[in-house]
C-alpha positions as CSV (number, residue, x, y, z in Angstrom):
1,M,228.6,-101.6,-58.5
2,L,230.3,-98.2,-57.8
3,A,232.3,-99.4,-55.2
4,L,233.9,-102.0,-57.7
5,Y,234.2,-99.4,-60.3
6,D,236.2,-97.1,-58.0
7,R,238.4,-99.8,-56.8
8,F,239.3,-101.6,-60.3
9,E,238.6,-98.8,-62.7
10,R,240.2,-95.9,-60.8
11,R,241.9,-96.5,-57.7
12,E,243.8,-99.6,-58.7
13,A,243.6,-99.4,-62.4
14,A,246.9,-100.1,-64.4
15,A,248.2,-97.8,-67.0
16,D,249.1,-98.7,-70.5
17,G,252.8,-97.6,-70.8
18,R,252.3,-94.8,-68.2
19,R,253.7,-94.3,-64.8
20,V,251.3,-94.9,-62.0
21,E,251.7,-92.9,-58.8
22,R,249.5,-93.6,-55.8
23,T,249.2,-91.4,-52.6
24,D,246.8,-91.8,-49.8
25,H,244.3,-89.5,-51.5
26,L,244.7,-90.0,-55.2
27,T,246.1,-91.9,-58.2
28,R,248.0,-90.4,-61.0
29,H,248.6,-91.7,-64.4
30,V,251.5,-89.9,-65.8
31,G,252.1,-90.1,-69.7
32,A,255.4,-89.4,-71.5
33,P,255.7,-85.6,-72.7
34,G,252.9,-85.1,-75.2
35,Q,250.9,-88.0,-74.1
36,P,247.5,-87.8,-72.1
37,S,248.0,-87.8,-68.4
38,W,245.1,-88.2,-65.8
39,I,244.2,-88.2,-62.2
40,A,242.1,-91.4,-62.0
41,W,240.9,-91.5,-58.8
42,S,240.7,-89.0,-55.8
43,D,239.2,-88.9,-52.2
44,L,240.1,-85.8,-50.4
45,A,237.7,-86.3,-47.5
46,G,239.6,-85.6,-44.5
47,A,242.7,-84.0,-46.4
48,D,243.8,-80.4,-46.4
49,L,242.0,-79.6,-49.4
50,E,243.4,-76.6,-50.6
51,A,247.0,-77.8,-50.1
52,A,246.2,-81.1,-52.0
53,I,244.8,-79.3,-54.9
54,A,247.7,-76.6,-54.9
55,G,250.1,-79.6,-54.8
56,E,248.6,-81.0,-58.0
57,V,248.9,-77.7,-59.7
58,G,252.4,-77.4,-58.4
59,Y,253.2,-81.0,-59.5
60,W,251.8,-80.7,-63.2
61,T,253.2,-77.2,-63.7
62,A,256.6,-78.4,-62.6
63,L,256.4,-81.4,-65.0
64,G,254.9,-79.0,-67.8
65,Q,252.2,-81.5,-68.8
66,E,248.5,-81.2,-69.3
67,V,246.4,-83.4,-67.2
68,E,242.8,-84.6,-66.8
69,W,241.2,-84.8,-63.4
70,K,238.2,-86.8,-63.8
71,H,235.7,-85.7,-61.2
72,F,232.9,-88.2,-60.3
73,A,229.6,-86.9,-58.7
74,R,230.2,-88.9,-55.8
75,D,233.7,-87.8,-55.1
76,A,234.4,-86.3,-51.7
77,P,234.1,-83.5,-50.5
78,P,230.9,-82.3,-52.2
79,D,232.3,-79.0,-53.4
80,L,235.5,-80.5,-55.0
81,L,234.4,-79.6,-58.4
82,A,234.1,-75.9,-57.7
83,R,237.3,-76.0,-55.9
84,L,239.0,-77.5,-58.8
85,A,237.5,-75.0,-61.3
86,A,238.8,-72.2,-59.0
87,A,242.3,-73.6,-58.9
88,G,242.5,-73.6,-62.8
89,F,241.2,-77.0,-63.7
90,E,238.6,-76.2,-66.5
91,P,235.5,-78.3,-66.3
92,E,234.4,-79.8,-69.7
93,E,231.1,-81.1,-70.8
94,P,229.7,-83.5,-68.3
95,E,229.2,-87.2,-69.3
96,V,227.2,-90.1,-67.9
97,L,228.8,-93.2,-66.7
98,L,226.6,-95.9,-68.2
99,V,226.9,-99.8,-67.5
100,L,225.5,-102.9,-68.8
101,D,225.2,-105.9,-66.5
102,L,226.5,-109.1,-68.5
103,G,225.5,-111.4,-65.7
104,A,222.0,-111.3,-67.3
105,P,222.6,-110.0,-70.7
106,P,219.8,-108.7,-73.0
107,A,218.8,-110.6,-75.9
108,W,220.5,-108.3,-78.5
109,V,224.0,-109.3,-77.0
110,G,223.6,-112.6,-79.0
111,E,222.1,-111.0,-82.1
112,D,223.9,-110.6,-85.5
113,A,225.1,-107.0,-85.6
114,G,223.8,-106.6,-89.0
115,H,227.0,-105.0,-90.5
116,D,230.5,-106.0,-91.4
117,V,232.2,-105.3,-88.1
118,R,235.7,-106.6,-87.7
119,A,238.0,-106.7,-84.5
120,F,241.7,-105.9,-84.7
121,G,244.8,-105.5,-82.6
122,L,247.5,-102.9,-83.4
123,E,246.9,-103.7,-87.2
124,G,243.6,-101.9,-87.0
125,V,244.9,-98.5,-86.0
126,E,245.1,-97.2,-89.3
127,D,241.3,-98.0,-90.3
128,V,240.2,-96.4,-87.1
129,A,242.5,-93.5,-88.0
130,A,240.7,-93.3,-91.4
131,V,237.4,-92.7,-89.6
132,M,239.0,-90.4,-87.0
133,A,240.1,-88.3,-90.1
134,A,236.7,-87.8,-91.3
135,V,235.2,-86.9,-87.9
136,W,238.0,-85.2,-85.7
137,P,240.8,-84.6,-88.3
138,G,242.8,-82.7,-85.7
139,E,243.1,-85.6,-83.4
140,V,244.4,-88.1,-85.8
141,A,248.1,-87.7,-85.1
142,A,247.6,-87.6,-81.3
143,F,245.4,-90.9,-81.5
144,R,247.6,-92.9,-83.7
145,E,250.6,-92.0,-81.3
146,R,248.8,-92.6,-78.2
147,F,247.4,-96.1,-79.2
148,T,250.5,-97.3,-80.7
149,N,252.3,-96.6,-77.5
150,E,249.4,-98.1,-75.3
151,V,248.8,-101.3,-77.4
152,E,252.7,-101.9,-77.6
153,A,252.8,-101.7,-73.8
154,A,249.9,-104.0,-73.2
155,P,248.5,-105.7,-76.4
156,E,246.1,-107.8,-74.7
157,R,244.1,-105.1,-73.0
158,T,243.0,-103.1,-76.4
159,R,240.9,-104.3,-79.3
160,F,239.8,-102.1,-82.2
161,Y,236.5,-102.4,-83.8
162,V,235.7,-101.2,-87.3
163,A,232.5,-101.1,-89.4
164,Y,232.9,-101.2,-92.9
165,V,230.5,-100.2,-95.8
166,D,231.4,-101.3,-99.3
167,G,234.9,-102.4,-97.9
168,Q,235.6,-99.1,-96.6
169,P,236.0,-98.0,-92.9
170,A,232.6,-96.2,-92.0
171,A,232.7,-96.3,-88.2
172,A,235.2,-97.1,-85.6
173,A,235.5,-97.9,-81.7
174,W,237.8,-99.7,-79.3
175,A,237.3,-101.6,-76.1
176,Q,239.8,-101.6,-73.2
177,A,240.4,-103.3,-70.2
178,S,242.0,-101.6,-67.2
179,G,243.7,-104.6,-65.8
180,P,243.5,-108.4,-65.7
181,A,241.5,-108.5,-62.2
182,S,238.9,-105.9,-63.3
183,P,235.3,-107.3,-63.8
184,F,234.6,-104.2,-66.2
185,L,235.5,-103.6,-70.0
186,G,235.3,-100.1,-71.1
187,L,233.8,-99.3,-74.5
188,W,235.1,-96.3,-76.0
189,G,234.8,-94.1,-79.2
190,G,232.2,-95.0,-81.7
191,A,232.8,-92.3,-84.2
192,T,230.9,-92.6,-87.8
193,V,231.8,-91.0,-91.0
194,P,229.1,-88.3,-91.5
195,A,228.1,-89.9,-95.0
196,H,227.3,-93.1,-93.3
197,R,225.4,-92.0,-90.1
198,G,221.8,-93.1,-89.4
199,R,222.5,-96.6,-90.6
200,G,222.9,-98.3,-87.1
201,L,226.7,-98.6,-87.2
202,Y,227.1,-97.1,-83.8
203,R,224.6,-99.9,-82.4
204,A,226.5,-102.6,-84.5
205,L,229.6,-101.8,-82.7
206,V,228.0,-101.8,-79.4
207,V,226.6,-105.2,-80.2
208,V,229.9,-106.8,-81.1
209,R,231.8,-105.3,-78.3
210,A,229.2,-106.3,-75.8
211,R,229.3,-110.0,-77.2
212,D,233.0,-110.2,-77.0
213,A,232.9,-108.7,-73.5
214,L,230.7,-111.6,-72.4
215,A,232.8,-114.1,-74.2
216,G,235.9,-112.7,-72.6
217,G,234.2,-113.2,-69.0
218,Y,233.6,-109.6,-68.2
219,R,230.7,-108.9,-65.8
220,F,230.1,-105.4,-66.8
221,A,230.4,-103.2,-69.9
222,T,230.8,-99.3,-69.5
223,V,230.7,-96.3,-71.6
224,D,231.4,-92.6,-70.8
225,A,228.5,-91.6,-72.6
226,G,227.8,-88.0,-74.2
227,P,224.2,-86.6,-75.0
228,M,224.3,-88.1,-78.5
229,S,225.0,-91.7,-77.4
230,A,223.4,-92.0,-74.1
231,P,220.0,-92.4,-75.3
232,I,221.0,-95.0,-77.8
233,L,222.7,-96.9,-75.0
234,Q,219.9,-96.5,-72.5
235,R,217.5,-97.9,-74.9
236,L,219.7,-101.0,-75.2
237,G,219.6,-101.5,-71.2
238,F,222.6,-99.6,-70.1
239,V,221.9,-97.9,-66.6
240,Q,223.3,-94.9,-65.3
241,L,225.8,-95.2,-62.5
242,T,226.8,-91.4,-62.0
243,T,227.9,-88.4,-64.0
244,T,231.5,-87.4,-64.6
245,T,233.2,-84.0,-65.3
246,P,236.6,-84.0,-67.0
247,C,238.6,-81.1,-65.4
248,V,241.6,-80.3,-67.5
249,F,244.7,-78.2,-66.3
250,R,247.0,-76.7,-68.6
251,P,250.1,-75.4,-67.0
252,P,251.2,-71.9,-68.3
253,R,253.9,-72.0,-71.0
254,P,257.4,-71.0,-69.7
C-alpha cells in the first residue's frame, strides 16, 4: 500500500494548475507566486545529499517562493529530516497518514450521516470559506484564491463538503484526487465552527466523503491526521501507514 501511495500520490501525482518538475530524485509542484508549492516526493538514496538539498535551497531562493518539503518516515536516507532542518527547512508538527481500505468497507460507510451534509464543486467555496473564517480567519483569503485556481484548472478532482445546522454552514471539508489513475482519494480539512463542536459533524463529513469515494470507484481513502482527528478516524477503522513531517523553507527576503 505504501508503494502504491508513493507512486500515485507522490512521485506521479498531477498538480492542479501547478508546474510539475520531475528529476531522478524528487518531484516538485511549483505554484504561481503567492500560491503553495511543495516537494511531493524524494528519494535521495545514492545521491549527493548535501548537494541535492543545497540545490533545492538555491532553487527556491532564486524563485523567491516558500516551499513545503513533505518528509515521510520511510524516506531515504534515514537522517534526511535532520539534514533538512539543518539546511533551513523548518519542521512543523508531525502528522499520521491514515488509510481506509474501501475494498472491504466498514458498515458505517453505508450509514446515513445523521446531519445535513451537501457536496459542491466550485460553487461551494464561499460556504467553506465561511467556516474557515470562524476557525482560521487569517487563512480565508489564501484558501479562496488557492481553491479557485485549483478547481478551475481541474474541476473533476475536487469536491467540497459542507455540514449545515439550521441552514447555516457549521463544518466543512473537501476531497481531492491526485489524478485519474490513482486508487486513492484524499480527505482534507474537517473544520467545525466552535459553537457547533461535539455534535458529530466531523464524523458526518467523513461518512459522506468515504461513501462518495466508494461510489466513485476509489480503493482507498486517506487522511493526513493531526492529534485531534486521528483518534476519531482510528475508531472508524482507518489504520496508520506512516508518519509525515511538513518541512517549510522560507527564502530570505531580498
